[in-house]
Residue, then its C-alpha position, 0 to 999 in steps of 0.5 A: m798101472q804102476l807107471l801112472e801111480r803118484t808114488c815116490n820112486f827114487d830109483r826111477m827119478n835117478i835113472q831119468r836124471i842120469f839118462a837126461r844128463g847123459f843125452v845132453i853131455v854125449g849129444g853136446l860132445f858129438w856136435a862139438f866134435s862134429a863142428f871142430l872137424a867141419p873143415y875136413g869135410n868142407r874146405t870153405i870153413s877155416i879152422l878158426a871158425s870151426v874152433e869157435n863153433s865147437l867152443a860155442i856148442l861146448a859152452l851151450t852144452v855146459a850151460v844146459f847141463l848146469v841148468g838141468w842139474f839145478f832147474e830140471y823144468l827149465a832145462a826141459a823147456i830149453l831142450l823142447v823149445g830148442a827142438a821145436g825151433m829146429i823143426v820150424y827152422g827146417i820147415i822154413g829152410q825146406w830141408d831135404i828129407v833124406g839128406v837133412w831131416f833124417p840125420l838131424v831128427m836122429l842125432l839132434i831133435g830126437p835126443m833133445i826131445v828125449a832129454g827134455l822129457l826125461f828132465m820133466l819126468a825126473a822133476s815131477m817125480q821130485n815133486v811127488c817125493e817132496l809132497q809125500q815127505k811133507t804128508k809124513a812129517p808130524 
């Protein structure tokens, strides 16, 4: 099966990186925008608090993006541990299945897991490519 072969495929590696970074950027912008618009749905939150929350999410997104740019295994670990943390937090908080679990799995936990796995796949392909280059060198 070609999917499991240990041959260097730069195209696949670059696609994995692009999609992993895209998941991080689009997801971070979505949640930052959602946090910024929170006062419109919940009048108990001040605009200053929503701006602070939005900037914190945006800073976290930039940090994960930069870590993923240079250290893909570390970014994968951060994303997968973050997704596991959200799952544990939801279990402890006894979230409602339809009202909380479904949207968060679709919009946060799922994309974090996908991005983490894509970062891991790209990093492992990078290792395969480096090993093949070392064996070809005289």
